[in-house]
C-alpha positions in Angstrom: -6.9 -21.1 -15.2 -7.1 -19.6 -18.8 -4.7 -16.8 -19.6 -5.2 -14.5 -22.6 -2.2 -13.3 -24.4 -2.9 -9.7 -24.1 0.5 -8.8 -25.5 -1.1 -9.6 -29.1 -3.3 -6.7 -28.7 -1.6 -4.5 -26.2 2.2 -3.9 -27.1 5.0 -2.7 -24.6 4.4 -2.1 -21.1 0.6 -2.2 -21.3 0.3 -6.0 -20.3 2.0 -5.1 -17.0 -0.2 -2.0 -16.6 -3.4 -4.1 -17.3 -2.4 -6.8 -14.9 -1.8 -4.3 -12.1 -5.0 -2.2 -12.8 -7.2 -5.2 -12.8 -5.3 -6.7 -9.9 -5.7 -3.6 -7.8 -9.4 -3.3 -8.1 -9.6 -5.0 -4.8 -7.8 -2.1 -3.4 -10.4 0.2 -4.7 -13.1 -2.0 -2.9 -11.1 -1.9 0.2 -10.8 1.9 0.3 -14.5 2.1 0.4 -14.4 -0.4 3.3 -11.7 1.6 5.1 -13.5 4.8 4.9 -17.0 3.0 5.2 -17.4 4.0 8.9 -17.2 7.9 8.5 -20.2 8.4 6.4 -22.1 5.1 7.2 -22.2 5.2 11.1 -24.4 8.6 11.0 -26.8 6.6 8.8 -26.8 3.6 11.1 -27.8 5.9 14.1 -30.8 7.3 12.4 -34.2 6.1 13.4 -35.0 4.9 10.1 -31.8 2.8 9.9 -32.3 -0.9 8.7 -29.7 -1.9 11.5 -30.1 -0.5 15.0 -26.7 0.2 16.7 -25.7 1.4 20.1 -23.0 4.0 20.9 -20.8 1.2 22.1 -20.9 -0.6 18.7 -19.1 2.2 16.9 -15.8 1.4 18.3 -16.1 -2.3 17.4 -17.4 -1.3 13.8 -14.1 0.6 13.3 -11.7 -1.9 15.1 -13.1 -5.2 14.1 -11.8 -4.5 10.5 -8.2 -4.4 11.9 -8.9 -7.3 14.2 -9.8 -9.4 11.1 -6.6 -8.4 9.3 -4.6 -9.6 12.5 -6.3 -13.0 12.6 -5.8 -13.4 8.9 -2.0 -13.2 9.3 -1.3 -17.0 9.3 -3.7 -17.6 6.5 -2.2 -15.2 4.3 1.4 -16.5 4.9 0.3 -20.0 3.9 -1.8 -19.4 0.9 0.6 -16.8 -0.6 3.3 -19.6 -1.3 0.8 -22.5 -1.4 -1.5 -21.1 -4.2 0.4 -18.2 -5.8 0.3 -14.5 -5.9 -2.4 -14.3 -8.4 -4.7 -16.9 -6.8 -4.3 -15.3 -3.4 -5.4 -12.0 -4.9 -8.5 -13.8 -6.2 -9.3 -15.4 -2.9 -9.1 -11.9 -1.4 -11.6 -10.7 -3.9 -14.1 -13.5 -3.1 -13.8 -12.5 0.5 -14.6 -8.8 -0.4 -17.6 -9.9 -2.3 -18.9 -12.0 0.6 -18.5 -9.0 3.0 -20.2 -6.5 0.7 -23.3 -8.8 0.3 -23.4 -9.4 4.0 -23.6 -5.7 4.6 -26.2 -5.0 1.8 -28.5 -7.5 3.4 -27.6 -7.0 7.1 -30.6 -6.8 9.4 -28.6 -6.7 12.7 -25.3 -5.3 14.0 -23.8 -8.8 14.3 -24.0 -9.3 10.5 -22.2 -6.0 10.1 -19.4 -7.2 12.6 -19.0 -10.4 10.6 -18.8 -8.5 7.4 -16.2 -6.1 8.8 -14.2 -9.1 10.1 -14.2 -10.9 6.8 -13.2 -7.5 5.2 -10.2 -7.3 7.5 -9.2 -10.9 6.5 -9.5 -9.9 2.8 -7.5 -6.7 3.3 -4.6 -8.4 5.0 -4.5 -11.1 2.4 -4.7 -8.5 -0.5 -2.2 -6.0 0.9 0.4 -8.7 1.3 -0.1 -10.6 -2.1 -0.8 -7.6 -4.5 2.5 -5.6 -3.7 4.4 -8.9 -4.2 2.6 -9.8 -7.4 3.2 -6.2 -8.8 7.1 -6.2 -8.0 7.5 -9.6 -9.5 5.8 -8.8 -12.8 7.1 -5.3 -13.4 10.2 -4.1 -15.1 12.4 -2.1 -12.7 12.0 1.3 -14.5 8.2 1.2 -14.0 8.0 -0.9 -10.7 7.5 1.9 -8.5 4.6 3.6 -10.3 2.9 0.3 -10.8 3.1 -0.4 -7.1 1.7 3.1 -6.4 -1.5 2.1 -8.1 -2.4 0.0 -4.9 -2.7 3.2 -2.9 -4.3 5.2 -5.8 -7.0 2.6 -6.0 -7.5 2.8 -2.3 -7.9 6.5 -2.2 -10.3 6.4 -5.0 -12.3 3.9 -2.9 -12.2 6.4 -0.1 -13.4 9.2 -2.2 -16.0 7.0 -3.7 -17.7 6.1 -0.3 -17.2 9.7 1.0 -19.2 10.9 -2.2 -21.9 8.4 -2.2 -22.3 6.9 1.3 -24.2 9.9 2.9 -26.7 10.1 -0.1 -27.7 6.7 -1.0 -28.9 3.6 0.9 -26.5 1.3 2.7 -27.7 -1.6 0.3 -26.9 0.8 -2.8 -23.3 1.8 -1.7 -22.6 -2.0 -0.8 -23.9 -3.0 -4.4 -21.4 -0.6 -5.8 -18.6 -2.1 -3.8 -19.7 -5.6 -4.9 -19.8 -4.7 -8.7 -16.2 -3.5 -8.4 -15.2 -6.9 -7.1 -17.2 -8.7 -10.0 -15.3 -6.6 -12.6 -12.0 -7.6 -11.0 -12.9 -11.4 -11.0 -13.9 -11.1 -14.6 -10.7 -9.5 -15.8 -7.8 -10.4 -13.4 -8.7 -14.1 -13.8 -7.2 -14.0 -17.3 -3.9 -12.3 -16.3 -0.5 -14.3 -15.8 0.9 -15.5 -12.6 4.2 -14.1 -11.4 7.1 -15.5 -13.4 9.0 -15.6 -10.0 6.4 -17.8 -8.4 6.2 -20.1 -11.3 10.0 -20.6 -11.3 9.9 -21.2 -7.6 7.6 -24.1 -8.3 9.9 -25.3 -11.1 7.3 -24.4 -13.9 9.9 -22.9 -16.3 7.8 -23.1 -19.4 4.8 -21.4 -17.8 7.1 -18.8 -16.3 8.6 -18.2 -20.0 5.0 -17.9 -21.2 3.9 -15.5 -18.6 7.0 -13.3 -19.1 6.3 -13.2 -22.8 2.8 -11.8 -22.2 4.0 -9.3 -19.6 7.0 -8.1 -21.8 5.0 -8.2 -25.2 8.0 -10.1 -26.9 9.1 -13.7 -27.5 12.5 -12.9 -26.7 12.6 -13.2 -22.8 15.3 -15.9 -22.4 17.9 -13.4 -21.1 15.5 -12.2 -18.4 14.1 -15.5 -17.6 17.6 -16.9 -16.8 18.4 -13.9 -14.8 15.2 -14.6 -12.7 15.9 -18.3 -12.6 19.5 -17.7 -11.3 18.1 -15.4 -8.5 15.4 -17.9 -7.5 17.8 -21.0 -7.6 20.3 -19.0 -5.5 17.6 -18.1 -2.9 15.9 -21.6 -3.0 19.3 -23.1 -2.1 19.1 -21.2 1.2 15.3 -21.8 1.4 14.2 -19.4 4.0 12.8 -20.5 7.4 10.9 -18.0 9.4 13.7 -17.5 12.0 15.9 -16.3 9.2 14.0 -13.0 9.0 15.6 -12.2 12.2 19.0 -14.2 12.1 20.1 -13.1 8.8 21.4 -9.5 8.7 19.9 -8.4 5.5 16.6 -9.7 6.4 16.6 -8.1 9.8 17.5 -4.8 8.3 14.4 -5.2 5.9 11.9 -6.1 8.6 13.3 -3.4 10.8 12.9 -0.7 8.0 9.2 -2.2 7.3 8.3 -2.3 10.9 9.3 1.4 11.3 7.4 2.4 8.2 4.3 0.5 9.1 4.3 2.2 12.6 5.2 5.6 10.9 2.2 5.5 8.6 -0.4 4.9 11.5 1.7 7.1 14.0 1.3 9.8 11.4 -2.6 9.6 12.3 -3.7 8.2 8.9 -6.3 5.8 10.4 -7.3 8.3 13.0 -8.0 10.8 10.4 -9.9 8.6 7.9 -12.1 6.9 10.6 -12.6 10.2 12.6 -12.2 13.1 10.3 -15.8 14.3 10.7 -15.3 14.4 14.6 -12.1 16.1 14.3 -13.1 18.9 12.1 -16.3 19.5 14.0 -14.3 19.7 17.2 -12.2 22.4 15.6 -15.2 24.5 14.5 -13.9 24.8 10.9 -15.1 27.2 8.3 -16.8 24.4 6.1 -19.0 21.7 6.9 -17.1 18.4 8.0 -18.8 16.3 5.2 -17.7 18.6 2.6 -14.1 18.8 4.0 -14.0 15.1 4.1 -14.6 14.9 0.3 -11.9 17.6 -0.4 -9.5 15.7 2.0 -9.9 12.4 0.2 -9.7 14.2 -3.3 -6.5 15.9 -2.5 -5.0 12.6 -1.1 -5.9 11.0 -4.4 -4.3 13.7 -6.5 -1.1 13.8 -4.2 -0.9 10.2 -4.7 -1.2 10.2 -8.4 1.4 13.0 -8.6 3.9 11.2 -6.4 3.3 8.0 -8.3 4.6 9.9 -11.4 7.8 10.8 -9.6 8.5 7.9 -7.6 10.7 6.2 -10.3 12.3 9.6 -11.3 13.4 11.1 -8.0 13.4 8.0 -5.9 11.7 6.5 -2.9 14.0 8.1 -0.3 13.7 11.6 -1.2 9.9 11.5 -1.3 9.8 9.7 1.9 11.9 12.1 4.0 10.3 15.2 2.5 6.9 13.9 3.0 7.7 12.9 6.7 8.9 16.4 7.6 6.1 18.3 5.9 3.5 15.9 7.5 5.0 16.4 10.7 4.7 20.1 10.4 1.1 19.9 9.5 0.2 17.9 12.3 2.1 20.2 14.8 0.3 23.1 13.4 -3.1 21.3 13.9 -2.0 20.3 17.4 -1.1 23.9 18.2 -4.4 25.2 17.1 -6.2 22.7 19.4 -4.0 23.6 22.3 -4.9 27.2 22.0 -8.5 26.5 21.6 -8.6 24.3 24.5 -7.0 27.0 26.7 -10.1 29.0 26.4 -8.7 31.5 23.8 -11.1 32.9 21.2 -9.9 31.4 17.8 -12.9 32.3 15.7 -10.7 34.5 13.6 -8.4 31.5 13.1 -10.9 28.7 12.3 -9.3 28.4 8.8 -6.1 27.0 10.4 -7.4 23.5 10.9 -8.7 23.2 7.5 -5.4 24.3 6.0 -3.5 22.0 8.4 -5.7 18.9 7.5 -5.7 19.7 3.8 -1.8 20.1 3.9 -1.7 16.9 5.8 -3.6 15.1 2.9 -1.2 16.4 0.3 2.0 15.9 2.2 1.2 12.4 3.7 0.4 10.9 0.4 3.3 12.4 -1.6 5.5 9.8 0.2 4.8 8.5 3.8 1.5 7.3 2.6 2.8 5.7 -0.6 6.4 4.5 -0.3 6.1 1.8 2.5 3.7 -0.5 0.4 6.0 -0.1 -2.6 9.0 -1.0 -0.6 7.2 -4.0 1.1 7.8 -6.2 -1.8 11.2 -4.8 -2.8 13.1 -5.6 0.6 12.6 -9.3 1.2 14.2 -12.1 -0.8 12.0 -14.4 -2.8 12.8 -17.4 -0.4 11.5 -15.5 2.7 9.2 -12.9 1.0 5.8 -14.4 2.0 6.8 -14.6 5.7 8.4 -11.0 5.6 5.5 -9.3 3.9 3.1 -11.1 6.4 5.1 -9.9 9.5 5.3 -6.3 8.0 1.5 -6.7 7.6 1.0 -7.7 11.1 3.1 -4.7 12.3 0.8 -2.4 10.1 -2.2 -3.9 11.7 -0.9 -3.6 15.3 0.2 -0.1 14.6 -3.2 0.8 13.2 -5.2 -0.5 16.1 -2.7 0.8 18.8 -2.9 4.3 17.2 -6.6 4.4 17.2 -6.8 3.3 20.8 -4.0 5.8 21.7 -5.9 8.7 20.0 -9.1 8.2 21.7 -7.3 7.5 25.2 -5.2 10.9 24.9 -8.1 12.9 23.5 -10.6 11.9 26.1 -8.0 12.3 29.0 -6.0 15.4 27.9 -7.6 17.0 24.9 -7.4 16.8 21.2 -3.9 18.4 21.0 -2.0 15.8 22.8 -2.4 13.0 20.3 -1.5 15.2 17.5 1.5 16.6 19.1 2.6 12.9 19.5 1.8 12.1 15.9 3.7 15.1 14.6 6.9 14.4 16.4 6.6 10.7 15.2 6.7 12.1 11.6 9.9 14.1 12.3 11.6 11.1 13.7 10.8 9.0 10.7 12.2 11.7 8.4 15.4 11.3 10.1 15.3 7.5 10.0 14.7 7.8 6.2 17.7 9.8 5.6 20.2 7.7 7.7 18.8 4.2 7.4 16.7 3.6 4.4 18.4 2.7 1.1 17.4 4.0 -2.2 15.6 1.4 -4.2 15.0 3.4 -7.4 16.1 1.7 -10.7 17.6 -1.5 -8.7 16.5 -5.1 -9.6 15.3 -7.0 -6.8 18.6 -9.0 -6.6 20.7 -5.6 -6.6 18.5 -4.4 -3.4 19.6 -7.6 -1.6 23.0 -6.9 -2.3 22.7 -3.3 -0.9 20.9 -4.7 2.3 23.8 -7.2 2.7 26.4 -4.3 2.5 27.7 -5.0 -0.9 28.4 -2.0 -3.3 26.3 -1.9 -6.5 28.0 0.5 -8.8 26.4 2.3 -11.6 28.6 3.8 -14.2 27.2 3.7 -17.7 24.2 5.3 -19.5 22.1 3.4 -22.0 20.3 4.8 -24.9 17.4 5.9 -22.6 19.8 7.7 -20.2 19.3 5.0 -17.5 22.2 4.0 -15.4 23.3 0.3 -16.2 24.4 -1.3 -12.9 27.6 -3.3 -12.6 27.4 -6.7 -10.6 24.1 -7.3 -12.3 22.7 -8.1 -15.8 20.9 -5.8 -18.0 17.3 -5.8 -19.0 18.0 -7.2 -22.4 20.9 -8.5 -24.7 21.2 -5.0 -26.4 21.8 -3.2 -23.1 24.2 -6.1 -22.1 26.1 -5.9 -25.2 26.4 -2.2 -25.0 27.7 -2.5 -21.3 30.3 -5.1 -22.2 31.6 -3.1 -25.1 32.2 0.0 -22.8 33.9 -2.2 -20.2 36.3 -3.7 -22.8 37.0 -0.1 -24.2 38.0 0.9 -20.7 40.1 -2.1 -20.1 42.0 -1.3 -23.5 42.7 2.3 -22.4 
């Protein structure tokens, strides 16, 4: 595979940013697929639809996407370590392209089912490989912001399909999705592989070259040696799947990720995105559901961009528990409105409440609860078991998504709309408590330091460099200048 030295044209952090942006175009396409059912199903139900569907097909159109993700778990776990982070992302892109072409030329609902299933496979592969790739190519001071681009791209895709889906043909909207993937294949193919992965495969010279491109400098020996030491240490205890549960630090990591994956869906995000038109129509709101859906997705996108700018400044933990509590309050307000409405009370004067609650949810959810988990996915697991850990986390994500959708429809049909939202609201409050007392702060930490924290070791920070960043003890610095500055300060303290 040809790799272009973008560092000659783009200095500083720009090569890392370019690799991330081009690599996350698949997330933009996936966002279109994730929100696809909301605007497209009404088109499929029209007499003029090119594909005839029954009411019973609607549930399958929504859930087969998640089923494909569940089936793709063993494939993802294998190819991530076998073919590398970059190639796995390219495989996902090809799957997305096939799915879009199937939808564009579909003449039966079976073809749509197959396309949605393939999309699920691609989504599972993409959302495991991409966070790992970004975490392993990024410097720690911008890792959180770059990792956030996955969700930003996804939300842009949701906004895009909500905006164009109702107004153009299914073939035309599918062509837009396919075009995005073609751009991704034409650009990301020239980006470097993860230096971590190359070192795992004993390709040190290729790793050095990749790191020189990503860092826009030839002087990468210190960082390369640091990464090599970490990889060598972890390879000596080469991870077996069982170690995810028998090793204390790995067990803590998978526990955190399982809770966060369930937290995302049991805060009703899949329910909202796939059923927002129905929810707002049932609420009898003051604006059309189609308009509200576009505003909803736009607010989520803006909130995600805002929190991405803050994630490396104020940290993951603060954003997570603040978002969880505020999201819970928004859902409880929405549930209370439905409870009052379902008790035959006239709520005409208060039909602005569900709109405000849903829009507040869009902002508060994406400021933390809808962003932090995917960033932490690639931060918490060591290299020797990262592929398996991320894959299991993804399995938890898919299971949580499918079960939350089923539970929503069951509780809604049996007890009323308010019951599932009371459940989702309380779930968010519990996650906020979990974030405060269990989840460690990973802001400004190297991947090796994060492992030390999970093992219960103390990572002390005591000095500030010229950029006012805290330089950690027990770990090496980002470059020789910082290391020299740190050693000088230590020697001065000893002399005192």
